[in-house]
Biopython code that builds the backbone (N, CA, C, O; Angstrom):
import numpy as np
from Bio.PDB.StructureBuilder import StructureBuilder

atoms = [
    (1, "MET", "N", (108.742, 115.036, 107.184)),
    (1, "MET", "CA", (107.581, 114.149, 107.337)),
    (1, "MET", "C", (107.847, 112.918, 106.576)),
    (1, "MET", "O", (108.384, 112.985, 105.470)),
    (2, "SER", "N", (107.529, 111.883, 107.065)),
    (2, "SER", "CA", (107.733, 110.474, 106.410)),
    (2, "SER", "C", (106.377, 110.073, 105.950)),
    (2, "SER", "O", (105.456, 109.984, 106.762)),
    (3, "ILE", "N", (106.206, 109.816, 104.625)),
    (3, "ILE", "CA", (105.131, 109.391, 103.890)),
    (3, "ILE", "C", (105.145, 108.010, 103.302)),
    (3, "ILE", "O", (105.972, 107.859, 102.403)),
    (4, "LYS", "N", (104.445, 107.020, 103.597)),
    (4, "LYS", "CA", (104.563, 105.805, 102.996)),
    (4, "LYS", "C", (103.246, 105.107, 102.146)),
    (4, "LYS", "O", (102.086, 105.159, 102.556)),
    (5, "ASN", "N", (103.592, 104.576, 101.126)),
    (5, "ASN", "CA", (102.577, 103.924, 100.366)),
    (5, "ASN", "C", (102.089, 102.773, 101.302)),
    (5, "ASN", "O", (102.909, 102.075, 101.899)),
    (6, "ILE", "N", (100.744, 102.585, 101.422)),
    (6, "ILE", "CA", (100.345, 101.507, 102.320)),
    (6, "ILE", "C", (99.148, 100.813, 101.381)),
    (6, "ILE", "O", (98.651, 101.343, 100.387)),
    (7, "SER", "N", (98.827, 99.598, 101.889)),
    (7, "SER", "CA", (97.871, 98.586, 101.204)),
    (7, "SER", "C", (96.603, 99.194, 101.519)),
    (7, "SER", "O", (96.444, 100.118, 102.318)),
    (8, "ARG", "N", (95.609, 98.554, 100.765)),
    (8, "ARG", "CA", (94.145, 98.989, 100.978)),
    (8, "ARG", "C", (93.641, 98.418, 102.352)),
    (8, "ARG", "O", (92.884, 99.056, 103.084)),
    (9, "TRP", "N", (94.115, 97.179, 102.643)),
    (9, "TRP", "CA", (93.890, 96.641, 104.084)),
    (9, "TRP", "C", (94.293, 97.524, 105.068)),
    (9, "TRP", "O", (93.499, 97.862, 105.946)),
    (10, "GLU", "N", (95.651, 98.024, 105.026)),
    (10, "GLU", "CA", (96.083, 99.110, 106.070)),
    (10, "GLU", "C", (95.312, 100.138, 106.116)),
    (10, "GLU", "O", (94.967, 100.554, 107.221)),
    (11, "PHE", "N", (94.885, 100.757, 104.974)),
    (11, "PHE", "CA", (94.079, 102.036, 105.007)),
    (11, "PHE", "C", (92.665, 101.698, 105.554)),
    (11, "PHE", "O", (92.041, 102.529, 106.213)),
    (12, "GLU", "N", (92.149, 100.413, 105.260)),
    (12, "GLU", "CA", (90.762, 100.070, 105.884)),
    (12, "GLU", "C", (90.772, 100.120, 107.547)),
    (12, "GLU", "O", (89.840, 100.442, 108.285)),
    (13, "GLN", "N", (91.931, 99.758, 107.856)),
    (13, "GLN", "CA", (92.292, 99.551, 109.415)),
    (13, "GLN", "C", (92.117, 100.977, 109.914)),
    (13, "GLN", "O", (91.365, 101.219, 110.857)),
    (14, "LEU", "N", (92.676, 101.741, 109.407)),
    (14, "LEU", "CA", (92.666, 103.323, 109.938)),
    (14, "LEU", "C", (91.372, 103.978, 109.764)),
    (14, "LEU", "O", (91.003, 104.892, 110.502)),
    (15, "LEU", "N", (90.624, 103.486, 108.718)),
    (15, "LEU", "CA", (89.468, 104.283, 108.332)),
    (15, "LEU", "C", (88.363, 103.251, 107.847)),
    (15, "LEU", "O", (88.230, 102.955, 106.660)),
    (16, "PRO", "N", (87.612, 102.751, 108.829)),
    (16, "PRO", "CA", (86.558, 101.516, 108.588)),
    (16, "PRO", "C", (85.371, 102.201, 107.848)),
    (16, "PRO", "O", (84.563, 101.424, 107.340)),
    (17, "GLU", "N", (85.148, 103.493, 107.714)),
    (17, "GLU", "CA", (84.151, 104.195, 107.033)),
    (17, "GLU", "C", (84.279, 104.399, 105.557)),
    (17, "GLU", "O", (83.601, 105.216, 104.933)),
    (18, "ARG", "N", (85.237, 103.566, 104.996)),
    (18, "ARG", "CA", (85.760, 103.755, 103.730)),
    (18, "ARG", "C", (84.595, 103.836, 102.722)),
    (18, "ARG", "O", (84.778, 104.544, 101.732)),
    (19, "SER", "N", (83.477, 103.224, 102.852)),
    (19, "SER", "CA", (82.337, 103.367, 101.737)),
    (19, "SER", "C", (81.954, 104.491, 101.609)),
    (19, "SER", "O", (81.657, 104.763, 100.446)),
    (20, "ALA", "N", (81.778, 105.600, 102.610)),
    (20, "ALA", "CA", (81.475, 107.004, 102.300)),
    (20, "ALA", "C", (82.664, 107.771, 101.359)),
    (20, "ALA", "O", (82.429, 108.775, 100.686)),
    (21, "ILE", "N", (83.822, 107.183, 101.435)),
    (21, "ILE", "CA", (84.909, 107.726, 100.735)),
    (21, "ILE", "C", (84.682, 107.371, 99.465)),
    (21, "ILE", "O", (84.578, 108.265, 98.625)),
    (22, "GLU", "N", (84.581, 106.208, 99.140)),
    (22, "GLU", "CA", (84.291, 105.629, 97.744)),
    (22, "GLU", "C", (83.185, 106.202, 97.172)),
    (22, "GLU", "O", (83.249, 106.521, 95.985)),
    (23, "ALA", "N", (82.144, 106.397, 97.824)),
    (23, "ALA", "CA", (80.974, 106.946, 97.099)),
    (23, "ALA", "C", (81.350, 108.627, 96.749)),
    (23, "ALA", "O", (80.807, 109.179, 95.792)),
    (24, "THR", "N", (82.183, 109.245, 97.499)),
    (24, "THR", "CA", (82.577, 110.675, 97.235)),
    (24, "THR", "C", (83.558, 110.690, 96.139)),
    (24, "THR", "O", (83.383, 111.523, 95.250)),
    (25, "ILE", "N", (84.586, 109.876, 96.066)),
    (25, "ILE", "CA", (85.684, 110.040, 95.238)),
    (25, "ILE", "C", (85.919, 109.045, 94.086)),
    (25, "ILE", "O", (86.658, 109.313, 93.140)),
    (26, "GLY", "N", (85.248, 107.879, 94.216)),
    (26, "GLY", "CA", (85.299, 106.656, 93.268)),
    (26, "GLY", "C", (86.156, 105.630, 93.578)),
    (26, "GLY", "O", (86.470, 105.511, 94.762)),
    (27, "GLU", "N", (86.611, 104.847, 92.754)),
    (27, "GLU", "CA", (87.264, 103.580, 92.872)),
    (27, "GLU", "C", (88.789, 103.857, 93.366)),
    (27, "GLU", "O", (89.597, 104.367, 92.591)),
    (28, "GLN", "N", (89.115, 103.523, 94.597)),
    (28, "GLN", "CA", (90.456, 103.833, 95.047)),
    (28, "GLN", "C", (91.489, 103.133, 94.572)),
    (28, "GLN", "O", (91.265, 101.923, 94.525)),
    (29, "VAL", "N", (92.639, 103.506, 94.171)),
    (29, "VAL", "CA", (93.788, 102.832, 93.713)),
    (29, "VAL", "C", (94.998, 102.894, 94.345)),
    (29, "VAL", "O", (95.823, 101.996, 94.180)),
    (30, "GLU", "N", (95.226, 103.899, 95.093)),
    (30, "GLU", "CA", (96.359, 103.957, 95.879)),
    (30, "GLU", "C", (96.161, 104.540, 97.248)),
    (30, "GLU", "O", (95.210, 105.310, 97.381)),
    (31, "TRP", "N", (96.912, 104.286, 98.271)),
    (31, "TRP", "CA", (96.672, 104.672, 99.669)),
    (31, "TRP", "C", (97.953, 105.256, 100.121)),
    (31, "TRP", "O", (99.024, 104.832, 99.687)),
    (32, "TRP", "N", (97.881, 106.121, 100.893)),
    (32, "TRP", "CA", (99.170, 106.725, 101.562)),
    (32, "TRP", "C", (98.917, 107.147, 103.006)),
    (32, "TRP", "O", (97.782, 107.439, 103.382)),
    (33, "ALA", "N", (100.035, 107.179, 103.857)),
    (33, "ALA", "CA", (99.908, 107.409, 105.241)),
    (33, "ALA", "C", (101.258, 108.088, 105.775)),
    (33, "ALA", "O", (102.397, 107.702, 105.509)),
    (34, "GLN", "N", (100.923, 109.117, 106.536)),
    (34, "GLN", "CA", (102.041, 109.650, 107.396)),
    (34, "GLN", "C", (102.449, 108.724, 108.340)),
    (34, "GLN", "O", (101.535, 108.283, 109.036)),
    (35, "LYS", "N", (103.780, 108.222, 108.606)),
    (35, "LYS", "CA", (104.148, 107.297, 109.439)),
    (35, "LYS", "C", (103.643, 107.417, 110.713)),
    (35, "LYS", "O", (103.419, 106.405, 111.378)),
    (36, "ALA", "N", (103.397, 108.714, 111.217)),
    (36, "ALA", "CA", (102.920, 108.962, 112.565)),
    (36, "ALA", "C", (101.415, 108.758, 112.628)),
    (36, "ALA", "O", (100.841, 108.802, 113.716)),
    (37, "GLY", "N", (100.832, 108.561, 111.621)),
    (37, "GLY", "CA", (99.378, 108.237, 111.526)),
    (37, "GLY", "C", (98.355, 109.324, 111.699)),
    (37, "GLY", "O", (97.157, 109.112, 111.891)),
    (38, "ARG", "N", (98.895, 110.443, 111.618)),
    (38, "ARG", "CA", (98.003, 111.735, 111.858)),
    (38, "ARG", "C", (97.324, 112.033, 110.320)),
    (38, "ARG", "O", (96.203, 112.542, 110.307)),
    (39, "PHE", "N", (97.885, 111.771, 109.230)),
    (39, "PHE", "CA", (97.290, 112.120, 107.979)),
    (39, "PHE", "C", (97.291, 110.681, 107.109)),
    (39, "PHE", "O", (98.216, 109.870, 107.171)),
    (40, "ILE", "N", (96.055, 110.508, 106.266)),
    (40, "ILE", "CA", (96.100, 109.377, 105.622)),
    (40, "ILE", "C", (95.406, 110.117, 104.215)),
    (40, "ILE", "O", (94.621, 111.061, 104.304)),
    (41, "GLY", "N", (95.792, 109.582, 103.059)),
    (41, "GLY", "CA", (95.068, 109.900, 101.753)),
    (41, "GLY", "C", (94.973, 108.830, 100.813)),
    (41, "GLY", "O", (95.647, 107.805, 100.915)),
    (42, "THR", "N", (94.096, 109.062, 99.837)),
    (42, "THR", "CA", (93.844, 108.021, 98.944)),
    (42, "THR", "C", (93.556, 108.729, 97.501)),
    (42, "THR", "O", (93.005, 109.828, 97.428)),
    (43, "ILE", "N", (93.948, 108.049, 96.458)),
    (43, "ILE", "CA", (93.644, 108.387, 95.090)),
    (43, "ILE", "C", (92.664, 107.578, 94.532)),
    (43, "ILE", "O", (92.640, 106.401, 94.893)),
    (44, "ALA", "N", (91.789, 108.005, 93.662)),
    (44, "ALA", "CA", (90.659, 107.338, 93.080)),
    (44, "ALA", "C", (90.525, 107.824, 91.625)),
    (44, "ALA", "O", (90.877, 108.955, 91.290)),
    (45, "LYS", "N", (90.010, 106.937, 90.788)),
    (45, "LYS", "CA", (89.498, 107.329, 89.469)),
    (45, "LYS", "C", (88.030, 107.773, 89.595)),
    (45, "LYS", "O", (87.122, 107.130, 90.123)),
    (46, "GLY", "N", (87.955, 109.007, 89.006)),
    (46, "GLY", "CA", (86.625, 109.441, 89.123)),
    (46, "GLY", "C", (85.394, 108.707, 88.400)),
    (46, "GLY", "O", (85.546, 108.088, 87.347)),
    (47, "ILE", "N", (84.287, 108.817, 88.990)),
    (47, "ILE", "CA", (83.183, 108.090, 88.479)),
    (47, "ILE", "C", (82.295, 109.050, 87.637)),
    (47, "ILE", "O", (82.153, 108.816, 86.436)),
    (48, "ALA", "N", (81.742, 110.032, 88.170)),
    (48, "ALA", "CA", (80.971, 110.984, 87.488)),
    (48, "ALA", "C", (81.650, 111.959, 86.679)),
    (48, "ALA", "O", (81.051, 112.470, 85.733)),
    (49, "GLU", "N", (82.937, 112.296, 86.972)),
    (49, "GLU", "CA", (83.751, 113.218, 86.115)),
    (49, "GLU", "C", (85.097, 112.469, 85.821)),
    (49, "GLU", "O", (85.685, 111.727, 86.607)),
    (50, "PRO", "N", (85.468, 112.790, 84.577)),
    (50, "PRO", "CA", (86.713, 112.215, 84.174)),
    (50, "PRO", "C", (87.960, 112.658, 84.911)),
    (50, "PRO", "O", (88.047, 113.739, 85.493)),
    (51, "GLY", "N", (88.919, 111.747, 84.844)),
    (51, "GLY", "CA", (90.151, 112.104, 85.545)),
    (51, "GLY", "C", (90.391, 111.505, 86.907)),
    (51, "GLY", "O", (89.583, 110.669, 87.310)),
    (52, "TRP", "N", (91.481, 111.867, 87.704)),
    (52, "TRP", "CA", (91.781, 111.250, 88.837)),
    (52, "TRP", "C", (91.379, 112.316, 89.987)),
    (52, "TRP", "O", (91.179, 113.503, 89.727)),
    (53, "ARG", "N", (91.289, 111.802, 91.198)),
    (53, "ARG", "CA", (91.056, 112.733, 92.429)),
    (53, "ARG", "C", (91.677, 112.259, 93.493)),
    (53, "ARG", "O", (92.006, 111.074, 93.461)),
    (54, "TYR", "N", (91.966, 113.015, 94.616)),
    (54, "TYR", "CA", (92.490, 112.561, 95.819)),
    (54, "TYR", "C", (91.814, 113.094, 96.891)),
    (54, "TYR", "O", (91.089, 114.073, 96.714)),
    (55, "ILE", "N", (91.961, 112.527, 98.122)),
    (55, "ILE", "CA", (91.323, 113.070, 99.225)),
    (55, "ILE", "C", (92.387, 112.930, 100.394)),
    (55, "ILE", "O", (93.099, 111.933, 100.515)),
    (56, "LEU", "N", (92.422, 113.945, 101.181)),
    (56, "LEU", "CA", (93.534, 113.957, 102.289)),
    (56, "LEU", "C", (92.536, 113.958, 103.625)),
    (56, "LEU", "O", (91.560, 114.708, 103.639)),
    (57, "LEU", "N", (92.811, 113.140, 104.667)),
    (57, "LEU", "CA", (92.173, 113.200, 105.746)),
    (57, "LEU", "C", (93.110, 113.485, 107.028)),
    (57, "LEU", "O", (94.275, 113.101, 106.921)),
    (58, "VAL", "N", (92.811, 113.982, 107.972)),
    (58, "VAL", "CA", (93.423, 114.363, 109.269)),
    (58, "VAL", "C", (92.781, 113.833, 110.463)),
    (58, "VAL", "O", (91.572, 114.025, 110.590)),
    (59, "ARG", "N", (93.415, 113.200, 111.347)),
    (59, "ARG", "CA", (92.892, 112.796, 112.644)),
    (59, "ARG", "C", (92.603, 113.910, 113.431)),
    (59, "ARG", "O", (93.476, 114.729, 113.716)),
    (60, "ASP", "N", (91.276, 114.020, 113.860)),
    (60, "ASP", "CA", (90.968, 115.127, 114.828)),
    (60, "ASP", "C", (91.412, 114.732, 116.310)),
    (60, "ASP", "O", (92.081, 113.722, 116.527)),
    (61, "GLU", "N", (90.996, 115.594, 117.298)),
    (61, "GLU", "CA", (91.392, 115.425, 118.692)),
    (61, "GLU", "C", (90.696, 114.121, 119.099)),
    (61, "GLU", "O", (91.369, 113.374, 119.809)),
    (62, "GLY", "N", (89.463, 113.724, 118.768)),
    (62, "GLY", "CA", (88.731, 112.536, 119.086)),
    (62, "GLY", "C", (89.355, 111.208, 118.413)),
    (62, "GLY", "O", (88.905, 110.124, 118.782)),
    (63, "GLY", "N", (90.188, 111.245, 117.618)),
    (63, "GLY", "CA", (90.898, 110.118, 116.828)),
    (63, "GLY", "C", (90.208, 109.824, 115.587)),
    (63, "GLY", "O", (90.677, 108.904, 114.916)),
    (64, "ARG", "N", (89.185, 110.429, 115.155)),
    (64, "ARG", "CA", (88.452, 110.030, 113.932)),
    (64, "ARG", "C", (89.104, 110.831, 112.577)),
    (64, "ARG", "O", (89.670, 111.917, 112.706)),
    (65, "PHE", "N", (88.982, 110.297, 111.543)),
    (65, "PHE", "CA", (89.800, 111.032, 110.429)),
    (65, "PHE", "C", (88.544, 111.787, 109.721)),
    (65, "PHE", "O", (87.459, 111.247, 109.503)),
    (66, "ARG", "N", (88.888, 113.158, 109.394)),
    (66, "ARG", "CA", (88.096, 114.111, 108.818)),
    (66, "ARG", "C", (88.623, 114.627, 107.412)),
    (66, "ARG", "O", (89.820, 114.774, 107.167)),
    (67, "ILE", "N", (87.730, 114.853, 106.632)),
    (67, "ILE", "CA", (88.217, 115.644, 105.292)),
    (67, "ILE", "C", (88.906, 116.663, 105.469)),
    (67, "ILE", "O", (88.392, 117.565, 106.131)),
    (68, "CYS", "N", (90.131, 116.827, 104.997)),
    (68, "CYS", "CA", (90.915, 118.092, 105.021)),
    (68, "CYS", "C", (91.147, 118.522, 103.555)),
    (68, "CYS", "O", (91.077, 119.745, 103.439)),
    (69, "ARG", "N", (91.371, 117.948, 102.545)),
    (69, "ARG", "CA", (91.438, 118.381, 101.175)),
    (69, "ARG", "C", (90.893, 117.505, 100.317)),
    (69, "ARG", "O", (91.026, 116.296, 100.509)),
    (70, "LEU", "N", (90.259, 117.959, 99.335)),
    (70, "LEU", "CA", (89.630, 116.837, 98.233)),
    (70, "LEU", "C", (89.734, 117.689, 96.906)),
    (70, "LEU", "O", (89.355, 118.857, 96.821)),
    (71, "ARG", "N", (90.306, 116.942, 95.865)),
    (71, "ARG", "CA", (90.689, 117.571, 94.652)),
    (71, "ARG", "C", (90.520, 116.506, 93.398)),
    (71, "ARG", "O", (90.988, 115.368, 93.376)),
    (72, "GLY", "N", (89.819, 117.078, 92.462)),
    (72, "GLY", "CA", (89.532, 116.318, 91.401)),
    (72, "GLY", "C", (89.974, 116.794, 89.930)),
    (72, "GLY", "O", (90.620, 117.834, 89.807)),
    (73, "GLY", "N", (89.641, 116.071, 88.896)),
    (73, "GLY", "CA", (89.923, 116.536, 87.502)),
    (73, "GLY", "C", (91.392, 116.542, 87.295)),
    (73, "GLY", "O", (91.882, 117.400, 86.561)),
    (74, "ILE", "N", (92.103, 115.697, 87.854)),
    (74, "ILE", "CA", (93.670, 115.675, 87.707)),
    (74, "ILE", "C", (93.772, 114.642, 86.423)),
    (74, "ILE", "O", (93.100, 113.618, 86.306)),
    (75, "GLU", "N", (94.654, 115.078, 85.583)),
    (75, "GLU", "CA", (94.927, 114.350, 84.236)),
    (75, "GLU", "C", (95.415, 113.028, 84.367)),
    (75, "GLU", "O", (95.042, 112.229, 83.508)),
    (76, "SER", "N", (96.280, 112.570, 85.390)),
    (76, "SER", "CA", (96.953, 111.285, 85.207)),
    (76, "SER", "C", (97.117, 110.715, 86.760)),
    (76, "SER", "O", (97.105, 111.497, 87.711)),
    (77, "LEU", "N", (97.238, 109.605, 86.889)),
    (77, "LEU", "CA", (97.598, 108.982, 88.289)),
    (77, "LEU", "C", (98.894, 109.576, 88.744)),
    (77, "LEU", "O", (98.929, 110.128, 89.844)),
    (78, "PRO", "N", (99.976, 109.509, 87.980)),
    (78, "PRO", "CA", (101.144, 110.028, 88.556)),
    (78, "PRO", "C", (101.210, 111.535, 89.069)),
    (78, "PRO", "O", (101.939, 111.961, 89.966)),
    (79, "ALA", "N", (100.184, 112.333, 88.215)),
    (79, "ALA", "CA", (100.119, 113.663, 88.640)),
    (79, "ALA", "C", (99.174, 113.659, 90.038)),
    (79, "ALA", "O", (99.493, 114.420, 90.952)),
    (80, "ALA", "N", (98.171, 112.906, 90.155)),
    (80, "ALA", "CA", (97.353, 112.875, 91.395)),
    (80, "ALA", "C", (98.227, 112.507, 92.538)),
    (80, "ALA", "O", (98.064, 113.093, 93.608)),
    (81, "THR", "N", (99.231, 111.499, 92.401)),
    (81, "THR", "CA", (100.007, 111.003, 93.337)),
    (81, "THR", "C", (100.940, 112.148, 93.844)),
    (81, "THR", "O", (101.024, 112.412, 95.043)),
    (82, "GLN", "N", (101.609, 112.790, 92.919)),
    (82, "GLN", "CA", (102.646, 113.900, 93.261)),
    (82, "GLN", "C", (101.735, 114.999, 93.974)),
    (82, "GLN", "O", (102.184, 115.544, 94.982)),
    (83, "GLN", "N", (100.583, 115.315, 93.535)),
    (83, "GLN", "CA", (99.864, 116.491, 94.208)),
    (83, "GLN", "C", (99.494, 116.085, 95.527)),
    (83, "GLN", "O", (99.642, 116.921, 96.419)),
    (84, "LEU", "N", (98.942, 114.717, 95.882)),
    (84, "LEU", "CA", (98.607, 114.222, 97.207)),
    (84, "LEU", "C", (99.699, 114.371, 98.183)),
    (84, "LEU", "O", (99.527, 114.946, 99.258)),
    (85, "LEU", "N", (101.021, 113.766, 97.752)),
    (85, "LEU", "CA", (102.224, 113.874, 98.443)),
    (85, "LEU", "C", (102.507, 115.254, 98.812)),
    (85, "LEU", "O", (102.689, 115.537, 99.996)),
    (86, "THR", "N", (102.558, 116.138, 97.893)),
    (86, "THR", "CA", (102.867, 117.531, 98.226)),
    (86, "THR", "C", (102.030, 118.153, 99.149)),
    (86, "THR", "O", (102.478, 118.870, 100.044)),
    (87, "VAL", "N", (100.738, 117.906, 98.978)),
    (87, "VAL", "CA", (99.720, 118.595, 99.955)),
    (87, "VAL", "C", (100.145, 118.019, 101.395)),
    (87, "VAL", "O", (100.362, 118.766, 102.349)),
    (88, "MET", "N", (100.243, 116.621, 101.459)),
    (88, "MET", "CA", (100.413, 115.839, 102.787)),
    (88, "MET", "C", (101.642, 116.677, 103.335)),
    (88, "MET", "O", (101.501, 117.364, 104.347)),
    (89, "GLU", "N", (102.747, 116.621, 102.716)),
    (89, "GLU", "CA", (103.932, 117.337, 103.159)),
    (89, "GLU", "C", (103.809, 118.802, 103.632)),
    (89, "GLU", "O", (104.371, 119.192, 104.656)),
    (90, "THR", "N", (103.048, 119.602, 102.842)),
    (90, "THR", "CA", (102.825, 120.989, 103.105)),
    (90, "THR", "C", (101.869, 121.147, 104.325)),
    (90, "THR", "O", (102.010, 122.000, 105.202)),
    (91, "THR", "N", (100.959, 120.291, 104.273)),
    (91, "THR", "CA", (99.870, 120.366, 105.615)),
    (91, "THR", "C", (100.624, 120.081, 106.797)),
    (91, "THR", "O", (100.553, 120.864, 107.744)),
    (92, "ASP", "N", (101.382, 118.992, 106.861)),
    (92, "ASP", "CA", (102.145, 118.629, 107.923)),
    (92, "ASP", "C", (103.334, 119.689, 108.377)),
    (92, "ASP", "O", (103.669, 119.827, 109.553)),
    (93, "ALA", "N", (103.828, 120.300, 107.454)),
    (93, "ALA", "CA", (104.813, 121.391, 107.770)),
    (93, "ALA", "C", (104.173, 122.536, 108.402)),
    (93, "ALA", "O", (104.689, 123.068, 109.385)),
    (94, "GLU", "N", (103.035, 122.964, 107.878)),
    (94, "GLU", "CA", (102.360, 123.966, 108.419)),
    (94, "GLU", "C", (101.746, 123.670, 109.908)),
    (94, "GLU", "O", (101.787, 124.510, 110.807)),
    (95, "ASP", "N", (101.250, 122.544, 110.032)),
    (95, "ASP", "CA", (101.033, 122.085, 111.278)),
    (95, "ASP", "C", (102.168, 121.980, 112.418)),
    (95, "ASP", "O", (102.010, 122.159, 113.625)),
    (96, "GLU", "N", (103.207, 121.687, 111.816)),
    (96, "GLU", "CA", (104.513, 121.669, 112.842)),
    (96, "GLU", "C", (104.839, 122.994, 113.183)),
    (96, "GLU", "O", (105.228, 123.238, 114.325)),
    (97, "ILE", "N", (104.716, 123.998, 112.230)),
    (97, "ILE", "CA", (104.967, 125.436, 112.600)),
    (97, "ILE", "C", (104.060, 125.989, 113.651)),
    (97, "ILE", "O", (104.477, 126.666, 114.590)),
    (98, "LYS", "N", (102.744, 125.663, 113.454)),
    (98, "LYS", "CA", (101.752, 126.093, 114.362)),
    (98, "LYS", "C", (102.087, 125.620, 115.813)),
    (98, "LYS", "O", (102.277, 126.345, 116.789)),
    (99, "THR", "N", (102.121, 124.228, 115.755)),
    (99, "THR", "CA", (102.509, 123.543, 117.106)),
    (99, "THR", "C", (103.811, 123.994, 117.802)),
    (99, "THR", "O", (103.827, 124.130, 119.025)),
    (100, "ALA", "N", (104.882, 124.225, 117.060)),
    (100, "ALA", "CA", (106.218, 124.746, 117.540)),
    (100, "ALA", "C", (106.035, 126.009, 118.202)),
    (100, "ALA", "O", (106.684, 126.225, 119.225)),
    (101, "GLY", "N", (105.205, 126.909, 117.738)),
    (101, "GLY", "CA", (104.775, 128.159, 118.435)),
    (101, "GLY", "C", (104.069, 128.347, 119.467)),
    (101, "GLY", "O", (104.032, 129.435, 120.042)),
    (102, "GLU", "N", (103.412, 127.308, 119.844)),
    (102, "GLU", "CA", (102.409, 127.188, 121.005)),
    (102, "GLU", "C", (103.240, 127.224, 122.360)),
    (102, "GLU", "O", (104.352, 126.722, 122.526)),
    (103, "THR", "N", (102.500, 127.900, 123.274)),
    (103, "THR", "CA", (102.939, 127.878, 124.590)),
    (103, "THR", "C", (102.001, 127.110, 125.455)),
    (103, "THR", "O", (100.821, 127.137, 125.105)),
    (104, "PRO", "N", (102.311, 126.430, 126.525)),
    (104, "PRO", "CA", (101.597, 125.791, 127.371)),
    (104, "PRO", "C", (100.299, 126.661, 127.656)),
    (104, "PRO", "O", (100.394, 127.873, 127.850)),
    (105, "ALA", "N", (99.057, 125.978, 127.673)),
    (105, "ALA", "CA", (97.848, 126.793, 128.085)),
    (105, "ALA", "C", (97.799, 127.223, 129.344)),
    (105, "ALA", "O", (98.260, 126.491, 130.220)),
    (106, "GLN", "N", (97.265, 128.424, 129.665)),
    (106, "GLN", "CA", (97.239, 129.062, 130.967)),
    (106, "GLN", "C", (95.926, 128.827, 131.487)),
    (106, "GLN", "O", (95.018, 128.960, 130.667)),
    (107, "PRO", "N", (95.613, 128.511, 132.644)),
    (107, "PRO", "CA", (94.283, 128.386, 133.270)),
    (107, "PRO", "C", (93.377, 129.696, 132.954)),
    (107, "PRO", "O", (93.735, 130.851, 133.184)),
    (108, "GLY", "N", (92.170, 129.316, 132.400)),
    (108, "GLY", "CA", (91.318, 130.406, 131.870)),
    (108, "GLY", "C", (91.639, 130.842, 130.587)),
    (108, "GLY", "O", (90.813, 131.606, 130.088)),
    (109, "ALA", "N", (92.718, 130.532, 129.851)),
    (109, "ALA", "CA", (93.038, 131.053, 128.601)),
    (109, "ALA", "C", (92.233, 130.299, 127.501)),
    (109, "ALA", "O", (91.862, 129.136, 127.661)),
    (110, "GLU", "N", (91.990, 131.004, 126.404)),
    (110, "GLU", "CA", (91.474, 130.229, 125.274)),
    (110, "GLU", "C", (92.411, 129.243, 124.730)),
    (110, "GLU", "O", (93.606, 129.478, 124.905)),
    (111, "SER", "N", (92.083, 128.204, 124.114)),
    (111, "SER", "CA", (92.968, 127.256, 123.528)),
    (111, "SER", "C", (93.243, 127.644, 122.015)),
    (111, "SER", "O", (92.366, 128.253, 121.402)),
    (112, "LYS", "N", (94.331, 127.337, 121.450)),
    (112, "LYS", "CA", (94.740, 127.806, 120.197)),
    (112, "LYS", "C", (94.159, 126.592, 119.154)),
    (112, "LYS", "O", (94.133, 125.403, 119.472)),
    (113, "GLU", "N", (93.784, 127.029, 118.089)),
    (113, "GLU", "CA", (93.386, 125.907, 117.108)),
    (113, "GLU", "C", (94.615, 125.271, 116.558)),
    (113, "GLU", "O", (95.454, 125.925, 115.940)),
    (114, "THR", "N", (94.722, 123.948, 116.793)),
    (114, "THR", "CA", (96.061, 123.390, 116.236)),
    (114, "THR", "C", (95.548, 122.316, 115.273)),
    (114, "THR", "O", (96.422, 121.510, 114.952)),
    (115, "THR", "N", (94.355, 122.114, 114.744)),
    (115, "THR", "CA", (94.006, 121.126, 113.687)),
    (115, "THR", "C", (94.419, 121.437, 112.366)),
    (115, "THR", "O", (94.028, 122.500, 111.884)),
    (116, "PRO", "N", (95.116, 120.714, 111.730)),
    (116, "PRO", "CA", (95.756, 121.099, 110.197)),
    (116, "PRO", "C", (94.393, 121.154, 109.423)),
    (116, "PRO", "O", (93.458, 120.415, 109.732)),
    (117, "CYS", "N", (94.329, 122.046, 108.423)),
    (117, "CYS", "CA", (93.259, 122.261, 107.647)),
    (117, "CYS", "C", (92.027, 123.022, 108.176)),
    (117, "CYS", "O", (90.992, 123.098, 107.515)),
    (118, "ALA", "N", (92.172, 123.566, 109.353)),
    (118, "ALA", "CA", (91.335, 124.312, 110.087)),
    (118, "ALA", "C", (91.016, 125.574, 109.274)),
    (118, "ALA", "O", (89.889, 126.063, 109.360)),
    (119, "ASN", "N", (91.947, 126.120, 108.494)),
    (119, "ASN", "CA", (91.701, 127.365, 107.894)),
    (119, "ASN", "C", (91.609, 127.169, 106.343)),
    (119, "ASN", "O", (91.632, 128.176, 105.635)),
    (120, "THR", "N", (91.509, 125.966, 105.795)),
    (120, "THR", "CA", (91.475, 125.786, 104.229)),
    (120, "THR", "C", (90.073, 125.608, 103.741)),
    (120, "THR", "O", (89.853, 125.453, 102.540)),
]
sb = StructureBuilder()
sb.init_structure("model")
sb.init_model(0)
sb.init_chain("A")
sb.init_seg("    ")
for serial, (resi, resn, name, xyz) in enumerate(atoms, 1):
    if name == "N":
        sb.init_residue(resn, " ", resi, " ")
    sb.init_atom(name, np.array(xyz, "f"), 0.0, 1.0, " ", f" {name:<3s}", serial, name[0])
structure = sb.get_structure()
């Protein structure tokens, strides 16, 4: 997977509902995106609790981003960045494995859950 650091403006174009994110995790300082646009993440300085935190969002079938992972209490910005990038890579790899194992849906068959983080 290819992950890139993006600007706040780029992040806001992907996620216009950002005010809810800031209220949840604090003042954002870094923004990341999977180049394919399926995952985005941000790192923030905690408000109520000390330390850094990150949030990973995944695009659902309707095209909206949903919270996939949220973690706080991280001791430093570099540690938060490393943890977010690792979880983005891991989540994408797990999703690729699930998707690769799928077979085309048969009429009347139940569909498989392919949304990353569905079991987290």
